[in-house]
C-alpha angles and dihedrals in degrees: 000000000000096000140052120223136152113286095249092064094047091052093047098046120011091182092057091094091066096048123357096171132213111354138169113251103216096172143323123232132189093221128052092217089064095048101043099061091048092051091050093049096048092044088063095053107041133057096233123078113263122200144140133257136183100246099205089063091069116073093215092053103034099090097048108030121056108181148023111330120208105210143166126217147349101240130192097240141012089252092056090048093049090050092048090051089069090074091071100045095103089066107021111032091178093059113138145177118251138172116246109197146063125327132031124338120279113201149318090215116183121231108288123190116232096172139021090258090060092067089060086073087089087073131064114270114281126234115245111256091245086046092237092126117110113260111212117247113275096025115126119209125197119183121193136175122218117234101260100160120218100005128141112261092240090055095052115111124217130207117212123197118195121199103212120166108262095008141082105208127183129179132193109206132196120207094236105023101042118213109015096169135016135177121191116185119197105224097192125028124163091219119011093187093052093046091047092049091051095047092045092052091048092052093046093048090048096053098095095045091046092049090236142126125239119237118182142163135183097197127105088327119036108215143153118201133184113211121191119192119219118281108239089201098064099011094238115167125252115264141197132201122179147171117212136180120212113174108310095339127092119207131197119195145170135193131190132195133181125251116316111325099346118126128217111258094250101049099090091056099050119105107253093228088060099042104041110105122237090227105100119256121245091204123027104176143031091257092054090046091055092048089049091050093048089052092050091049093047091051092048094048088218093144097040127223123344093035129182094025115113094022135098129203126211141164108254114166115224099184098081093234128126115276093244101056120110116273134163094206144053125228110217127191120204111208136183116249116216109198119211110269093020131097117294134032110298089210092060125071108181118202114254098181142340125221139182117216117193122214090241090060111263126132126206127182129227107234106215094205097043092042093221141083117274134179116295089238089069092066107116120243124247119297114254116261 
């Protein structure tokens, strides 16, 4: 044997010492007793196999890595390994994909998102919504239920707080959907500006692969957010993931909804102080939401010239829930106005269109034939004169 690996790998694949393939380099240590416990810990929390190898025994690694490498894999291609590397970003931002085998070095390739889920690697691992996921040793988990009164058990939300060294992590969980919102605050970072710059670049570079748009601001809060609209093909919900700096703290967060305009079952029963996102709102009231919608309609030209004359705008909830439940959107009805003496009955104001405006500044349109919300871009243009 020309390499040293943990026994499980040797038994499973004796030829692995000649050519292991594409692996994720999580970290290199000068002593085996430092690498082995980390490999065992990570192996209990991720799907991929995690082990250790002695880097100088592989020709492709020998010149650049002098020590015990904690790795995951192997993976079929470099692209797969670079995508898998994202899972470790929350702890090892310099994680990379490398080739372990004969011949010259291949890589290192930094973590590269191939899906929206990959960008969530910036955050600590999530618990499964049935809480069957493995919690790493030393983590403390506290699950609480808000006082929501007479509410069906399947509608009751739960709030999970995870005590992870160096982090303050909170989850909001829905019985059916699992985690619908998470905020993970880094309590100690050697350089907040450097970490934010790295995370922000990673999100921006991942936008295309994640099918998401980039929203950012350098005002009172510095933040970069990826927002992905729902996929009409498979009816996945829209999702956000962000990194935000407030003072000397850095926060990572994610939020998930159902298909266009639908809310997770638990949302109406969550205390607003718990649920409200740290990312600043674009609109904070019904009046601001109406102004935002009018601006969007004017820019689109959907109603033609003279808009908004002859129309009224009002908040009319379409979700069938009480007015005082928590929402992060405003439902707006656009109605015709029939002035006295003009055409039409002044006592009747027929609905022209219905829209939903989210506090973070998105607009979706209620399609009267489909009976559901669809992207704003599907709103037809003005009728010809």
